[in-house]
C-alpha positions in Angstrom: 101.8 86.1 64.1 103.2 89.7 64.4 100.7 92.1 63.4 102.4 95.2 61.3 101.3 97.9 64.1 103.3 95.9 66.1 106.3 96.0 63.8 106.0 99.2 63.3 105.8 100.5 66.9 108.4 98.3 67.4 110.9 99.5 64.7 110.1 103.5 65.6 111.2 102.8 69.3 114.1 101.0 68.8 115.4 103.7 66.4 114.3 106.4 68.9 116.4 104.2 71.6 118.7 104.1 69.4 118.8 108.2 69.0 118.9 108.7 72.6 121.2 106.3 73.6 123.7 108.0 71.1 122.8 111.5 71.5 123.2 110.9 75.4 126.7 109.2 74.7 127.9 111.9 72.4 127.2 114.8 75.0 128.6 112.9 78.1 131.9 113.4 77.6 130.8 117.8 78.5 129.4 116.9 81.4 130.4 116.5 84.9 128.8 113.3 85.6 128.6 113.4 89.7 128.8 109.7 89.8 131.2 107.7 87.6 128.9 104.9 87.0 126.0 107.3 85.4 128.0 107.2 83.0 127.1 104.2 81.7 123.4 104.6 83.5 122.0 107.3 81.9 123.0 105.4 77.9 121.9 102.1 79.5 118.6 103.3 80.9 117.8 104.9 76.9 118.5 101.5 75.3 115.0 101.1 77.3 112.9 104.1 77.9 114.5 105.9 74.9 113.1 109.7 74.4 111.9 109.8 77.7 115.7 108.9 79.0 116.9 111.2 77.3 114.6 113.8 78.8 115.7 113.2 81.8 119.5 113.0 81.3 118.9 116.6 79.8 117.1 118.0 82.6 119.1 116.2 85.7 121.9 114.3 84.2 123.5 117.2 82.8 125.5 118.8 85.5 127.5 121.3 84.4 124.8 123.0 82.0 122.8 122.7 85.3 125.4 124.5 87.1 126.2 127.3 84.7 122.4 128.4 84.3 122.0 128.2 88.3 125.5 130.6 88.6 124.4 133.0 86.3 121.4 133.1 87.7 121.8 133.7 91.3 125.8 133.6 90.9 126.1 131.1 93.9 126.9 127.1 93.8 124.0 125.4 92.6 125.3 122.3 94.6 124.4 124.1 97.8 121.0 124.2 97.3 118.5 121.8 98.7 117.5 120.2 94.9 121.5 119.7 94.7 121.8 117.7 97.8 120.7 114.5 96.0 122.8 114.6 93.7 125.9 114.3 96.2 123.0 111.4 98.0 122.1 114.0 101.1 118.7 112.5 100.9 115.5 114.3 102.3 113.4 112.7 105.1 110.9 112.4 102.3 112.1 111.2 99.1 111.4 113.2 96.1 110.2 111.6 93.4 113.2 112.8 91.4 115.5 111.2 93.6 113.5 108.1 93.3 113.3 108.2 89.8 116.8 108.4 90.0 117.7 105.7 92.3 115.5 103.4 89.7 117.3 104.1 86.6 120.6 102.9 88.7 119.2 99.8 89.8 117.3 99.2 86.4 120.3 100.0 84.7 122.0 96.9 85.8 119.3 95.0 85.6 118.4 95.9 81.9 122.4 95.1 81.0 122.3 91.7 82.9 119.3 91.0 80.9 120.6 91.8 77.3 123.3 89.6 77.9 121.4 86.9 79.3 119.1 86.9 76.3 122.2 87.3 74.1 123.7 84.1 75.0 120.8 81.8 75.7 119.9 82.7 71.9 123.0 81.9 70.7 123.7 78.9 73.1 120.3 77.7 72.3 120.1 76.9 76.0 116.9 75.3 77.6 116.2 74.9 81.2 113.3 72.9 82.7 112.2 72.3 78.9 110.8 76.1 78.9 112.3 78.9 77.2 110.6 81.4 79.6 111.8 79.7 83.0 115.4 80.0 80.9 115.1 83.2 80.4 113.8 84.0 84.1 117.1 81.8 85.6 119.5 83.4 83.2 118.1 86.6 83.3 117.9 87.1 87.0 121.3 85.4 87.7 123.0 88.2 85.3 120.7 91.2 86.4 121.8 91.0 89.9 125.2 90.3 89.7 125.3 93.4 87.6 123.1 95.6 89.3 124.9 94.5 92.4 128.0 95.5 90.9 126.5 98.8 89.7 125.4 99.9 93.7 129.0 98.8 94.6 130.6 101.0 92.1 128.8 103.8 93.7 128.8 103.0 97.6 132.2 102.2 97.8 133.8 105.4 96.5 130.7 107.9 98.3 131.7 106.0 101.3 135.2 105.1 101.8 134.3 101.1 102.4 136.3 98.3 102.2 135.7 95.6 99.0 133.9 93.6 101.6 131.9 95.8 103.3 131.2 97.8 100.2 129.5 93.7 98.8 127.7 93.8 102.0 126.4 97.9 101.6 125.7 96.8 98.1 123.8 93.7 99.3 121.9 95.5 101.9 121.0 98.1 99.4 120.1 96.9 96.3 118.3 93.3 96.8 115.0 94.3 97.0 114.9 96.8 94.2 116.5 94.8 91.7 114.0 92.0 92.6 111.6 93.9 92.6 112.4 95.4 88.7 113.0 91.6 87.9 109.5 90.7 89.6 107.9 93.2 87.1 109.6 92.2 84.1 108.8 88.7 84.7 105.6 89.4 84.7 105.8 91.5 81.0 108.1 88.5 79.7 105.0 85.9 80.6 102.0 88.1 78.7 104.2 89.5 76.3 105.4 86.0 75.0 101.9 84.6 75.5 100.5 87.3 73.0 103.4 87.6 70.8 105.9 85.0 69.2 108.9 86.3 68.4 113.0 85.3 68.9 116.0 87.4 69.6 116.8 87.6 65.9 113.6 89.3 65.6 113.4 93.5 66.5 109.6 92.8 68.2 111.0 90.5 70.5 113.4 93.5 72.0 111.2 96.2 71.8 108.8 93.7 73.9 111.9 93.4 76.5 112.0 97.3 76.2 108.5 97.5 77.5 109.1 94.8 80.1 112.2 96.5 81.3 109.5 99.6 81.6 107.2 97.8 83.9 110.3 96.7 85.2 111.1 100.3 86.7 107.8 100.8 87.5 108.0 98.0 90.0 111.4 99.0 91.4 110.3 102.7 91.8 108.2 102.2 95.0 110.9 99.9 96.0 113.5 102.5 95.9 111.5 104.8 97.8 111.3 103.0 100.8 114.9 101.9 100.8 115.9 105.5 100.4 112.8 106.8 103.2 114.4 104.4 105.5 118.1 105.6 105.0 119.2 102.1 104.1 119.7 103.3 100.1 120.9 107.1 99.3 119.5 109.3 96.6 121.2 109.3 93.3 
C-alpha cells in the first residue's frame, strides 16, 4: 500500500518536474547553449531533478544571459574569464564543483533517458528475466542507459575534438564508462530499497517518483566518479 503522504509528495514533485521541464524547453531557443547536446541534457535533468535542475539551468545554462550580464558590467567577453573556461572544456587542475555538477548532469541525462525507455518497454511488454522484475529492470535499464550515455558523450566529444567515428566511440567509452556505471550503481541501490518499501507499477505516479529519487541517488554516486575523471584529464568539465 502507498501512503497518502507519499502519494501527495509524488504528485507534487512530478508536477514541479513537469513545470521545470517545460520552462527550460521554452526558454532554451533564446539561449546560446555552448554544446548542442546540452539542449537535451537540461530538459532531461529536469525530468528527475525538477526545480533543482531549473535553478542550475537558470544560473549556468543560459549562456547568452550570462554573456550579456558580464559584458554590460565589465565591457569584456565573459568567455575570457577563468570561470567561463569550463564552458569551453578547458578544465583546471582541480575541478570545480560547478564543472563536475554539469558533467554529472550530462552523464545522468543519458542514463535517465535509457532508464525511462527501459521501464516503459518492460511495462508494456511484460518482460521478466529470471523470474524477477527487479533483475529485469537492472538488465534492461543498464543496457539502454549505458548505450544512451555513451551516445551523449560521443556527440559531445567528436565535434569538440574533431575525431573520427571509431576514435570518437573509444574516447566516449574511456571518458564515461566509470561515471555511467557509478550512476547506475546508485540508482539500482535505491530501486532495491524503494521496491521493498513501496509496491507500485509503471502505471502509478508513485513508481515514477521513486524512479526520480533513484536517478538523484545515481547522480550523487556519479559525482565523485566525474570529479576523478576530470581531475585525471580523462574527461572534460562541461
